C-alpha positions as CSV (number, residue, x, y, z in Angstrom):
1,X,6.3,-24.5,-18.1
2,X,8.2,-23.5,-15.0
3,X,9.6,-20.0,-14.8
4,X,12.2,-18.8,-12.3
5,X,13.0,-15.1,-11.8
6,X,15.7,-13.5,-9.7
7,X,15.5,-9.9,-8.5
8,X,18.5,-8.0,-7.4
9,X,17.6,-4.8,-5.5
10,X,20.0,-1.9,-5.1
11,X,21.6,-0.1,-3.4
12,X,23.2,-3.1,-1.8
13,X,25.1,-3.0,1.5
14,X,26.5,-6.4,2.7
15,X,24.9,-7.3,6.1
16,X,22.4,-4.5,5.9
17,X,19.7,-5.2,3.3
18,X,17.8,-2.0,4.0
19,X,14.0,-1.4,3.8
20,X,14.0,-1.5,0.0
21,X,15.3,-5.1,0.0
22,X,13.0,-6.1,2.8
23,X,10.0,-4.7,1.0
24,X,10.8,-6.8,-2.1
25,X,11.2,-9.9,-0.1
26,X,8.0,-9.3,1.8
27,X,6.1,-8.7,-1.5
28,X,7.4,-12.1,-2.8
29,X,6.5,-13.8,0.5
30,X,3.2,-15.3,-0.5
31,X,5.0,-17.2,-3.2
32,X,7.8,-19.7,-2.5
33,X,11.0,-17.7,-2.7
34,X,14.7,-18.3,-2.2
35,X,16.5,-15.4,-0.5
36,X,20.2,-15.2,-1.3
37,X,23.0,-12.8,-0.5
38,X,22.8,-11.0,-3.9
39,X,19.3,-11.7,-5.1
40,X,15.9,-13.2,-4.3
41,X,14.4,-15.7,-6.7
42,X,10.8,-16.9,-7.1
43,X,9.6,-19.9,-9.1
44,X,6.2,-21.0,-10.6
45,X,4.0,-20.6,-13.6
46,X,4.5,-17.6,-15.9
47,X,1.5,-15.8,-14.5
48,X,2.5,-16.4,-10.9
49,X,6.0,-15.3,-11.4
50,X,5.1,-12.2,-13.4
51,X,2.7,-11.1,-10.8
52,X,5.2,-11.7,-7.9
53,X,8.0,-9.9,-9.8
54,X,5.7,-6.9,-10.5
55,X,4.8,-6.7,-6.8
56,X,8.4,-7.1,-5.7
57,X,9.6,-4.3,-8.0
58,X,6.9,-2.0,-7.0
59,X,7.5,-2.6,-3.3
60,X,11.3,-2.1,-3.7
61,X,11.0,1.1,-5.6
62,X,8.4,2.6,-3.3
63,X,10.8,1.8,-0.4
64,X,13.7,3.6,-1.9
65,X,15.5,1.2,-4.3
66,X,17.5,2.9,-7.0
67,X,17.7,-0.2,-9.3
68,X,16.0,-3.5,-9.6
69,X,17.5,-6.1,-12.0
70,X,15.4,-9.0,-13.1
71,X,16.6,-12.2,-14.7
72,X,14.0,-14.8,-15.9
73,X,14.6,-18.3,-17.1
74,X,12.0,-20.7,-18.6
75,X,12.3,-24.4,-18.1
76,X,10.2,-26.4,-20.6
């Protein structure tokens, strides 16, 4: 089972991701991630992705995020 999660960290300011976005990206860095303009996604096993997402959310919130939205998709 492959799981893909996307995190969107707010507040968002185009061209200026801010420390809260950078913190989430850095927390996901040990895992293969795809950094996009409106979200960062990570892919792997359920345990890997849940662990990475938890780290990303914690880092973003501790760095000043006001909202973190998560979308997860399972590919059988």
